[in-house]
C-alpha positions as CSV (number, residue, x, y, z in Angstrom):
1,M,-12.8,-12.7,-10.4
2,W,-9.6,-14.5,-9.9
3,D,-9.5,-16.9,-12.2
4,G,-9.9,-20.8,-11.0
5,V,-10.2,-18.8,-7.7
6,G,-13.2,-17.2,-6.8
7,P,-14.3,-13.0,-7.0
8,L,-12.5,-10.8,-5.8
9,S,-14.2,-8.9,-2.3
10,F,-15.2,-4.8,-2.5
11,V,-12.9,-2.7,-0.1
12,G,-13.8,0.7,-1.3
13,E,-13.1,3.3,-3.6
14,V,-11.9,7.4,-4.3
15,D,-13.7,9.9,-5.6
16,L,-11.5,12.2,-7.5
17,A,-13.3,15.2,-8.0
18,A,-14.5,15.3,-5.1
19,L,-10.4,14.6,-3.7
20,S,-8.5,17.3,-6.1
21,A,-11.7,19.7,-4.9
22,T,-10.4,19.8,-1.0
23,G,-7.0,20.7,-3.1
24,H,-5.4,18.6,-0.9
25,D,-1.9,17.3,-2.5
26,P,-2.0,13.6,-2.4
27,G,1.3,13.3,-3.7
28,V,1.3,11.0,-6.1
29,A,-0.4,11.7,-9.8
30,L,-4.1,10.8,-9.8
31,P,-7.2,11.5,-12.8
32,A,-8.8,15.4,-11.4
33,A,-12.2,12.9,-12.2
34,G,-14.1,9.4,-12.1
35,R,-13.3,7.1,-9.4
36,L,-10.3,4.6,-8.6
37,A,-12.2,1.1,-7.5
38,F,-10.2,-1.3,-4.8
39,F,-10.5,-5.0,-4.7
40,V,-8.7,-8.0,-2.9
41,L,-9.1,-11.8,-2.3
42,D,-10.5,-12.1,1.3
43,D,-11.1,-15.4,1.6
44,P,-9.9,-17.0,4.3
45,G,-11.0,-20.6,3.4
46,V,-8.8,-20.0,0.1
47,Y,-5.4,-18.5,0.7
48,G,-7.0,-15.2,3.3
49,F,-6.1,-11.9,1.7
50,A,-4.5,-11.8,-1.2
51,D,-0.8,-13.3,-2.3
52,A,1.7,-10.8,-3.5
53,A,2.8,-13.1,-6.4
54,H,-1.0,-13.4,-8.1
55,L,-1.1,-10.7,-9.7
56,D,-4.5,-11.5,-10.1
57,S,-5.5,-11.6,-6.0
58,Y,-5.8,-7.7,-6.2
59,R,-7.6,-5.0,-8.7
60,V,-7.8,-1.6,-8.9
61,L,-10.1,-0.3,-11.4
62,Y,-10.3,3.2,-12.6
63,L,-14.1,4.5,-13.6
64,S,-14.3,7.2,-15.5
65,A,-18.0,7.1,-14.9
66,D,-20.7,6.2,-12.3
67,G,-22.6,3.2,-13.7
68,L,-25.4,1.1,-11.9
69,P,-24.5,-0.3,-9.0
70,V,-24.4,-4.2,-8.9
71,A,-24.7,-6.9,-6.0
72,A,-21.4,-8.8,-4.9
73,P,-21.3,-12.1,-6.2
74,A,-22.6,-15.1,-3.8
75,G,-19.4,-16.1,-1.6
76,T,-18.2,-12.6,-1.3
77,Q,-17.1,-11.1,1.8
78,T,-18.9,-7.4,1.6
79,Y,-18.3,-4.9,4.3
80,A,-21.2,-2.2,5.7
81,E,-20.5,1.4,4.1
82,R,-18.9,4.0,5.2
83,E,-18.6,7.6,3.8
84,L,-14.9,9.5,4.7
85,A,-14.3,12.5,4.3
86,G,-10.1,14.1,3.7
87,R,-8.3,16.6,5.1
88,A,-4.7,17.0,5.0
89,T,-1.7,15.2,6.9
90,L,1.4,14.7,7.5
91,T,3.2,11.8,6.8
92,A,6.5,10.8,6.4
93,P,8.7,7.0,5.4
94,D,8.8,4.1,8.1
95,S,12.7,4.5,9.5
96,F,13.3,1.2,8.3
97,H,12.9,2.5,4.7
98,P,15.9,2.7,3.0
99,I,15.7,6.7,2.3
100,L,15.5,7.5,5.8
101,P,19.2,6.9,7.1
102,G,20.2,7.9,3.7
103,T,18.6,11.6,4.7
104,F,20.5,11.6,7.8
105,G,23.9,10.2,6.4
106,V,23.9,7.5,8.7
107,D,24.7,3.8,7.1
108,A,22.1,1.4,8.8
109,H,23.8,-1.0,7.1
110,A,27.0,-0.5,8.3
111,D,26.5,1.0,11.9
112,Y,22.9,0.3,12.6
113,L,23.6,0.7,15.6
114,A,24.2,4.2,15.5
115,W,20.8,4.2,13.4
116,L,18.7,2.6,16.4
117,D,20.4,5.4,18.1
118,H,19.4,8.6,16.0
119,P,16.7,10.6,17.6
120,V,14.6,10.4,14.5
121,N,13.9,6.4,16.1
122,S,13.5,8.1,19.3
123,A,10.4,7.8,21.7
124,D,9.5,10.6,21.9
125,F,9.6,11.8,17.9
126,I,8.1,8.5,16.6
127,D,5.1,9.9,19.5
128,A,5.0,13.0,18.0
129,M,4.5,11.4,14.6
130,G,1.4,9.5,15.3
131,R,0.4,12.3,17.6
132,L,0.3,13.9,13.8
133,R,-0.4,12.2,11.7
134,G,-3.9,11.2,14.1
135,D,-5.6,8.3,16.2
136,S,-6.9,5.0,14.0
137,P,-8.0,3.8,11.9
138,R,-5.7,5.8,9.5
139,H,-7.1,5.5,5.9
140,Q,-5.1,7.2,3.4
141,V,-4.8,8.4,-0.4
142,G,-1.2,9.2,-2.1
143,G,2.1,9.9,0.8
144,W,4.3,7.9,2.8
145,A,2.1,4.0,3.9
146,I,1.7,3.8,7.8
147,A,3.5,0.3,7.8
148,V,2.3,-2.2,10.9
149,Q,5.8,-4.4,10.5
150,G,8.3,-2.5,8.3
151,P,7.9,-0.1,4.9
152,V,5.4,-1.5,2.3
153,E,6.9,0.4,-0.3
154,L,10.5,-1.9,0.5
155,E,7.6,-5.3,0.4
156,A,6.9,-4.5,-2.7
157,A,10.4,-3.8,-4.0
158,H,11.4,-7.4,-3.1
159,D,8.4,-8.9,-4.1
160,E,9.5,-7.3,-8.1
161,V,12.7,-8.7,-7.5
162,R,11.6,-11.8,-7.1
163,R,9.5,-11.3,-10.0
164,R,12.6,-10.0,-12.1
165,R,14.3,-12.6,-11.2
166,S,11.8,-16.1,-12.3
167,A,10.8,-14.0,-15.5
168,D,14.6,-13.7,-16.3
169,N,16.1,-17.1,-14.9
170,G,13.4,-19.7,-13.9
171,L,14.7,-19.7,-10.9
172,T,12.6,-20.1,-8.0
173,G,13.4,-20.3,-4.3
174,P,15.2,-18.6,-1.3
175,H,17.9,-15.5,-2.9
176,R,18.9,-12.5,-1.1
177,P,19.4,-9.5,-3.5
178,D,21.8,-7.1,-2.1
179,Q,21.3,-3.9,-0.9
180,H,22.0,-1.6,-3.5
181,T,19.6,-3.7,-5.5
182,I,16.7,-3.3,-3.1
183,A,16.9,0.2,-2.1
184,A,17.0,1.3,-6.5
185,E,14.1,-1.1,-6.0
186,T,11.8,1.1,-2.9
187,D,12.5,4.0,-4.4
188,Q,10.2,3.0,-7.1
189,W,6.5,2.4,-5.6
190,V,4.8,4.6,-3.3
191,L,1.3,4.8,-2.0
192,V,-2.0,5.0,-3.9
193,F,-4.5,4.0,-1.4
194,Q,-4.4,2.7,2.4
195,V,-7.2,1.0,4.6
196,D,-6.4,0.6,8.3
197,S,-8.3,-2.1,10.0
198,D,-11.7,-0.3,11.3
199,N,-14.3,-0.6,14.6
200,D,-15.8,-4.4,13.1
201,I,-14.1,-4.4,10.0
202,M,-10.1,-6.1,10.5
203,W,-7.7,-7.5,8.1
204,G,-6.2,-10.4,9.9
205,D,-5.2,-9.0,13.2
206,A,-5.9,-5.1,13.6
207,G,-4.1,-5.6,9.9
208,T,-3.7,-2.3,6.5
209,L,-4.2,-2.9,3.5
210,Y,-1.9,-0.9,0.8
211,W,-1.7,-0.5,-2.9
212,L,0.7,0.5,-4.2
213,A,2.0,2.1,-7.9
214,R,5.0,3.0,-9.7
215,P,5.1,7.1,-10.2
216,E,5.5,7.0,-14.1
217,D,2.6,4.2,-14.4
218,L,0.4,6.4,-12.7
219,A,1.5,9.6,-14.3
220,R,0.5,8.0,-17.6
221,G,-3.2,6.6,-16.2
222,D,-2.1,2.5,-15.9
223,L,-2.7,0.6,-13.3
224,T,-1.8,-2.8,-14.7
225,N,1.3,-2.7,-12.7
226,I,-0.2,-2.5,-9.1
227,R,1.3,-4.2,-6.0
228,F,-0.8,-5.2,-2.9
229,V,0.9,-4.9,0.9
230,M,-1.3,-6.8,3.6
231,Q,0.0,-6.6,7.6
232,C,-1.0,-7.0,10.7
233,C,0.3,-7.3,14.5
């Protein structure tokens, strides 16, 4: 529940024992048993999906044991259940993620056009990556997020810097932190779960939902500092 607003919608869950049994490495530290359940505000009449400025508008719960199923609260958006199997896939950072130009020795801020001309940003390379990732829908646990509108890790970083600025100084309003601060903060966030639009289930305009966390929090089993991003066309 988001106090004063209403219930969150249940989007999906990850069976951690089943994931562990596949032998696939999601690239993030997750428990070997139990379930992760993902929720988000999905009520266009109120805010329309989660607001990244409100931690109570999205949630991730770790369930160590199976419980009894309960009906969704009245007024909550619900979806037809689908069971998905897992397979390993190749992922890579978005071309606008700060880590990528640095990996190739390009200063994208000093010479942005040079970075756009790099082979990793060519149509052929991007098409090849798309084929390796497979067809939509692209639901995903761990790895690099498949962004719709730029790196979701970067969005989480900007959100975190704004939060700290507000908490430390009581300041609000427009603020553009320096690129080094943003790049360092972007490195602190990794994808936990990504849910794509899927046939009759549509997030905005063919969008995708993302939940992110800090690796050190996941290693401790701490899911209290999750960030959420929603992107669409």
